[in-house]
N, C-alpha and C positions, 0 to 999 in steps of 0.2 A: 503495499498499501506506500502510494507516494502521496501527499500534500504537503500542497506551493500554498505562497497569504498574493493575494491580488489586491491591488488597489483596484478598487470601481466607486464612482463618482455614486454620492445620494442620491439622485434620480434612477439611477439601473439598479443599482443595490438595495431598493425598497420594493423598486419590479420585481426583484427576481423573490427576496422574502416573502411577498403577496402574494406570489406562484406568479404574476402577471407576465414576470418573462421568463422562458422556458428555455434560452441558450444565451453565452455572454456570446458576442464577438471578438479578434483578437486580428491585430496586424503581425504579430512577430509568429514565429513555431515555438510552441508548446510539445509539452512532451510527452504522445499517448498511454505514456502509463501511469496518467492520471488521476486519485480513483475523492480525490476528496478535496475540497478549496475553500480556505479562509476566506473571509469577507472582511478587508482593510476600507471602511467607507472611506474615499476620501475628502480632500474639499476642507472644507470649513467644521469636520466633525470629528474626524483623525481618528476612530475608533473601532475595534472589530466588529462589528456586528453583527457575524452571523457563518455558515457556514451554508457549502453542498456537495455531496454526492454527481460525481461526473459519470451522469450515461454513456455517455460517447463524443469521442473528439475526433471531428470531421476540419479537413484541409481544403483548399482549391482557393477554386478562383470569385472572386466576391457576389460577381453576377452570381452563380452557380446557387453559392450557400444562398442566399436572398430567395429565389428558386423556393427551394427546400424549408424555408424559416420564417418566411415577411409576418406566416400569421401570429406565429408563436417568440419571435425576435425580439420583442418590446421596445423593437426603434421603430420611427419613423422611417419610407424611403427617403428622403434628403436628408437626416444625419443616415442612415446608414453610407449613401453615396458618400457624403462627405467624408466622412470616417475613412473609405478607403478609397479617395480620390486618388492617395499616389500610390495607389500601395492594386496589383497584381495577384498577390496572391491572402486569403482570408483562415480562419483558425474561428471554429464553430464548437464552444463546449455546450454538448444537448446535457440541462441539465435534470438529474433521478427527480433529488427531495433538497429543498432548502429546509431551511431553519434559522428562530434569529437567536441571539446571546439578549435575555431578558436579567441581568445589565448588563447593557454592552462592556467592553473592554478596554481598558486602555493599555496597549500594550506598551510604552512611555514611562508606564510604574512595573507590569507588572512585571518585564521583563528587561533586563540589563542590559543585556546590546540592542535591541527596537531598529530596524534602520527598515522604513519605506518601502516599497515594492517598489523597481520602475515599470515593469514586464511583470512577470511573479517571480516569485523570488523560491525555492524551497522551506522549508522549518529550519530554524536551528535547534540544538538541543535540546535547551530546554523548552521553547517552542514546542518540539515533539510533541514529548512527556506532557507536558500542562495540557493541550490536545485530547491527545491521545487517552487521558484518563477520561476529561471531560466527556466525551463519544463517545462511550460501551459500545453502543449498538448503530451498526449503520445506519440506521434505515432512522434512528428518534433520536431528539437529546438526550444525556443524561445531566439534569442545571442545578441539581444536588451540593454537586461537589462544588462547583463554582459558589453556587450561592453560600453555602459552609465555607467554605475559605475566605469570601470579601466580610460573609457579616462576623467571624467568629464563634468559639461555641456557648 
């Protein structure tokens, strides 16, 4: 199981967590064997707000991926075309299930050497241990450990 952190803009992160956005589009090549994505909500939020399981990672031409995912991509055609305006290749992470963290995690408080991913990055060892304990069942969140840790005994 490979886990990565993605920086995702708030509008799209919320759409993923609400179930309206069933896939995440990327420009950069993406490892095919990733099955868990930790969502770092970028811009003014600056927190880890959830995660999603990857059903499949597709690569191809932007127009081909648009034809496959225009109804579940969670973006308009204009947003999609603008995003891929200078790119001949596209990546689409199809989302199997998504879960919200409540409360969200401030990674700068919880991890001593957190860095914001430019495109994506693999989890650091301490992050991997933390999320492995937090996410026990692959399809449903177990937030008791995190909630109890934050609130104390």
